[in-house]
C-alpha angles and dihedrals in degrees: 000000000000115000100242090050090047097054090042087061096049094041090063087065115115087225091059108107110139136050125191089232088072088068097035093053090077119085136172123247091282093056093251117146124220122289092193122036118195107196119185137159144125120307097269107069102086089231096143096048090047095049096040094048092047087055094044088051093049087054094051104039100031104024091240106142125208138220117231108208132195130170094248136010119295135207119245085251090057092051095046093045089055090058094038093099088055093061095105091042090053091047093052093042091053098037091246094308092116138021111183151006129250139171127247116181094329096318124111113224137181113240140191134205129230125181109230110232100224104041097023087226115146111247119206119219119198119229137185124325117261102174147319134267121236137180122208091218089062100038094117089067092068105035090106096050131093123231103182097165097052115095102156134050127192122194112188128203095012099165115061139176087219130073120305120218113261111275089358101165088054092048090049090052090048090056089047091056091047093053098039103046107154097331117130117223096026113150139192120210119195114189126186143153120239095274106142131343091210103091140131096244098072097062097032095050099027093238098130099203093181092064095050120102125212110278092023124124113200117195121202134173120233108201118217103201090239131109123232131212091272088061092248127120109264120236140176117237111225124196116202106197118190103191119222115246112246095196102049110145119236124264088247091057092048090060091061109100101240134153098249131185115255103217136079093253093122104011140051100252122113115267118269110204100180138032119236138181107266137181123184119251089242093062096040092053088083091067124080121250111230097182142345136218134174129224109201127185119170105308098345125090129185124196117216120197126191109223135179101220131175113272089239099041092113092049092045096051092045101044107021116114134173091254094047111022123186113218118220112248125235092233110092139188130203114256134177110231117203124206136155119266123207101167129073115272117258115257110274097026115138109248130193107194151153090213110118090197093068118086131162142110090273095050127085131173101244126348110316126172098232105129134034092256089061089060091051095048090051093049092050091050093046091049094051091240090142126124126184134210087234136350095256086053087055097046092051090044089055089050090050091044092053089053096044090046090051090055087059090059097054 
């Protein structure tokens, strides 16, 4: 089947909702289109199928192989399972000659299936090569090799709520350099669901995922410390594309009190792995702030205020009605209130950070017990007397806290 006819068929699917041209339609002031495309959204946009199918088609029609990348090594079953939903696509593309993709000693191959007459078993017949498999954790093993046929690279599940590899963005760039060499038109695609906004890529590549809004494409230049033929410093153009959610419920529906799932399985919000006590900023403003500290990790900052709040404040906010109001008690307890911070901290604010560009008597790399306020903060956290402005804020704060606490151990 010809390529245009193939994609016309699949673009008629009701599940089709994204095309790579949406990302590649953006360019910088010189007209250059992105070298690296970071595509992320909730789990209902079909981004993985679109990108993968385009790369598979490039390999079949144009002989431009692709690299399939994961964080760690994968079994052949894992790789075949990833391409399993492209089975019909591959069969249509190859006019029924091949039906899937497998790995053989690092190479990705098309394969066909035949039924043996005597046993009835399905026999797999390997076909032509279409790409290679790589893991970020083992990228150093291939840095001296050449891959002249690879023109595309796809890294799936880039964002994670688990652990990243040490210096992962730098290792991904090393792998990018190995695969690209001097080829024109090479492109890296990074695909992810909205798992956690706390990640090492935002600061390392300057893409600031936490500041993007759904539907926005943020272009940034990553300079390479090398000079091109034009005498100017070379750079990679990175497009961070936060896909708009197509199934977002209306504001009227949101007002309905329903027991809703708190993950991004069916919407475009960032995953919320745990539930925490929360009070909105508007309600908390009635309580006096005793002291303020800032937790900072890469491009994210959280303001933590020590408040003395009535011991029944949470119950009062949650259960009080006009008919049966719950009066706030005079008895109070100290609490740590967490909110997002977008402006620079005031001079003299206690800051726990991993930002090497910050320096001062109130700044420490990681959480360190230097001042009396540090002991108070640690005690409130250990006791669990922490309240967030919303649940997503608290999930992000916990991720930041894990990183900042880790710095204290190194």
